[in-house]
C-alpha positions as CSV (number, residue, x, y, z in Angstrom):
1,M,91.3,181.2,-203.0
2,Y,89.7,178.5,-200.5
3,I,91.3,176.2,-198.1
4,H,90.2,172.9,-197.2
5,I,90.1,172.8,-193.2
6,G,88.6,169.3,-192.6
7,E,85.6,167.3,-193.3
8,D,84.0,168.4,-196.5
9,L,84.5,172.2,-195.7
10,N,86.5,175.0,-197.6
11,I,86.7,178.4,-196.6
12,R,88.1,181.4,-198.2
13,A,91.6,182.2,-197.2
14,K,91.0,186.0,-197.0
15,D,88.2,185.4,-194.1
16,I,90.7,183.6,-192.1
17,I,92.0,185.9,-189.1
18,S,94.1,183.4,-187.2
19,I,95.2,179.7,-187.4
20,L,96.3,178.3,-184.0
21,D,97.9,175.1,-183.1
22,K,96.5,172.6,-180.2
23,E,99.6,173.5,-178.0
24,S,98.8,177.0,-178.0
25,V,95.1,176.5,-177.1
26,N,96.0,174.1,-174.3
27,H,98.5,176.5,-172.7
28,S,96.6,180.0,-173.1
29,N,94.2,180.9,-170.6
30,L,93.2,183.8,-173.0
31,I,92.5,181.3,-175.9
32,E,90.5,179.2,-173.6
33,E,88.5,182.1,-172.5
34,F,88.1,183.4,-176.1
35,L,86.8,180.0,-177.1
36,Q,84.2,179.7,-174.2
37,R,83.0,183.3,-175.2
38,H,82.4,182.3,-178.6
39,Q,80.8,178.7,-178.2
40,A,77.9,179.9,-180.4
41,K,80.0,180.3,-183.1
42,L,82.1,177.2,-182.6
43,I,82.1,174.4,-185.3
44,N,83.8,171.2,-184.2
45,L,84.9,169.6,-187.6
46,S,87.0,167.0,-185.7
47,K,85.7,163.4,-184.7
48,S,88.8,163.1,-182.6
49,P,90.8,165.7,-180.6
50,F,91.2,168.8,-182.8
51,K,94.6,169.6,-184.0
52,S,94.1,173.4,-184.8
53,V,91.7,176.2,-184.2
54,I,90.7,178.6,-187.4
55,I,89.2,181.8,-186.4
56,T,87.3,183.7,-189.1
57,Y,85.0,186.8,-188.9
58,D,82.0,184.8,-188.4
59,K,82.8,181.4,-187.0
60,V,85.4,179.5,-185.1
61,Y,86.4,175.8,-186.2
62,L,88.0,173.1,-184.4
63,S,89.8,171.4,-187.2
64,P,91.4,167.7,-187.4
65,I,94.2,169.1,-189.7
66,A,97.4,170.5,-188.1
67,S,98.2,174.0,-188.3
68,G,101.4,173.4,-190.2
69,T,99.5,171.5,-193.0
70,L,96.9,174.4,-193.2
71,K,99.7,177.0,-193.6
72,K,101.3,174.9,-196.5
73,R,97.9,174.7,-198.1
74,S,97.6,178.5,-197.8
75,A,101.3,179.1,-199.1
76,Q,100.5,176.8,-202.2
77,R,97.4,178.5,-202.9
78,N,99.4,181.7,-202.9
79,I,101.9,180.7,-205.1
80,Q,99.3,179.3,-207.7
81,G,96.7,182.0,-207.4
Protein backbone atom coordinates (compact mmCIF):
# COMPACT_ATOMS: atom_id res chain seq x y z
CA MET A 1 0.00 0.00 0.00
CA TYR A 2 1.35 3.40 -1.04
CA ILE A 3 0.55 6.88 0.25
CA HIS A 4 0.91 10.06 -1.80
CA ILE A 5 2.95 12.55 0.28
CA GLY A 6 3.38 15.41 -2.16
CA GLU A 7 4.64 16.32 -5.61
CA ASP A 8 4.59 13.07 -7.59
CA LEU A 9 5.89 10.93 -4.76
CA ASN A 10 4.22 7.88 -3.27
CA ILE A 11 5.89 5.92 -0.49
CA ARG A 12 5.09 2.56 1.03
CA ALA A 13 3.01 2.91 4.18
CA LYS A 14 5.03 0.19 5.93
CA ASP A 15 8.20 2.30 5.49
CA ILE A 16 6.76 5.22 7.48
CA ILE A 17 8.07 5.48 11.02
CA SER A 18 6.34 8.73 11.94
CA ILE A 19 4.28 11.61 10.55
CA LEU A 20 4.68 14.86 12.47
CA ASP A 21 2.72 18.06 12.07
CA LYS A 22 4.40 21.42 11.56
CA GLU A 23 3.48 22.64 15.05
CA SER A 24 5.25 19.69 16.67
CA VAL A 25 8.38 20.50 14.71
CA ASN A 26 8.24 24.22 15.51
CA HIS A 27 7.81 23.64 19.25
CA SER A 28 10.27 20.82 19.88
CA ASN A 29 14.00 21.32 20.18
CA LEU A 30 14.47 17.56 19.95
CA ILE A 31 12.75 17.34 16.57
CA GLU A 32 14.66 20.37 15.28
CA GLU A 33 17.92 18.69 16.33
CA PHE A 34 16.82 15.44 14.63
CA LEU A 35 16.17 17.31 11.37
CA GLN A 36 19.52 19.07 11.57
CA ARG A 37 21.34 15.77 12.10
CA HIS A 38 19.55 14.19 9.14
CA GLN A 39 20.04 17.02 6.62
CA ALA A 40 21.67 14.62 4.16
CA LYS A 41 18.50 12.49 4.13
CA LEU A 42 16.08 15.44 4.03
CA ILE A 43 13.89 15.88 0.93
CA ASN A 44 11.76 19.00 0.71
CA LEU A 45 8.64 18.31 -1.38
CA SER A 46 7.06 21.63 -0.47
CA LYS A 47 7.45 24.76 -2.59
CA SER A 48 5.87 26.78 0.23
CA PRO A 49 6.31 26.21 3.96
CA PHE A 50 5.90 22.51 4.77
CA LYS A 51 2.87 21.21 6.67
CA SER A 52 4.21 17.88 7.87
CA VAL A 53 7.34 15.80 8.29
CA ILE A 54 7.37 12.14 7.25
CA ILE A 55 10.14 10.02 8.70
CA THR A 56 11.00 6.74 6.97
CA TYR A 57 13.86 4.31 7.44
CA ASP A 58 15.94 5.92 4.65
CA LYS A 59 14.73 9.51 4.33
CA VAL A 60 12.98 12.44 5.96
CA TYR A 61 10.41 14.27 3.84
CA LEU A 62 9.01 17.76 4.28
CA SER A 63 5.52 17.54 2.80
CA PRO A 64 3.05 20.22 1.67
CA ILE A 65 0.23 17.91 2.81
CA ALA A 66 -1.16 18.24 6.34
CA SER A 67 -0.53 15.39 8.76
CA GLY A 68 -4.28 14.89 9.26
CA THR A 69 -4.77 14.38 5.53
CA LEU A 70 -1.92 11.86 5.41
CA LYS A 71 -3.45 10.01 8.36
CA LYS A 72 -6.82 9.83 6.56
CA ARG A 73 -5.13 8.52 3.40
CA SER A 74 -3.37 5.86 5.44
CA ALA A 75 -6.61 4.83 7.15
CA GLN A 76 -8.45 4.65 3.80
CA ARG A 77 -5.74 2.44 2.37
CA ASN A 78 -5.98 0.13 5.40
CA ILE A 79 -9.73 -0.22 4.94
CA GLN A 80 -9.41 -0.91 1.20
CA GLY A 81 -6.37 -3.13 1.39
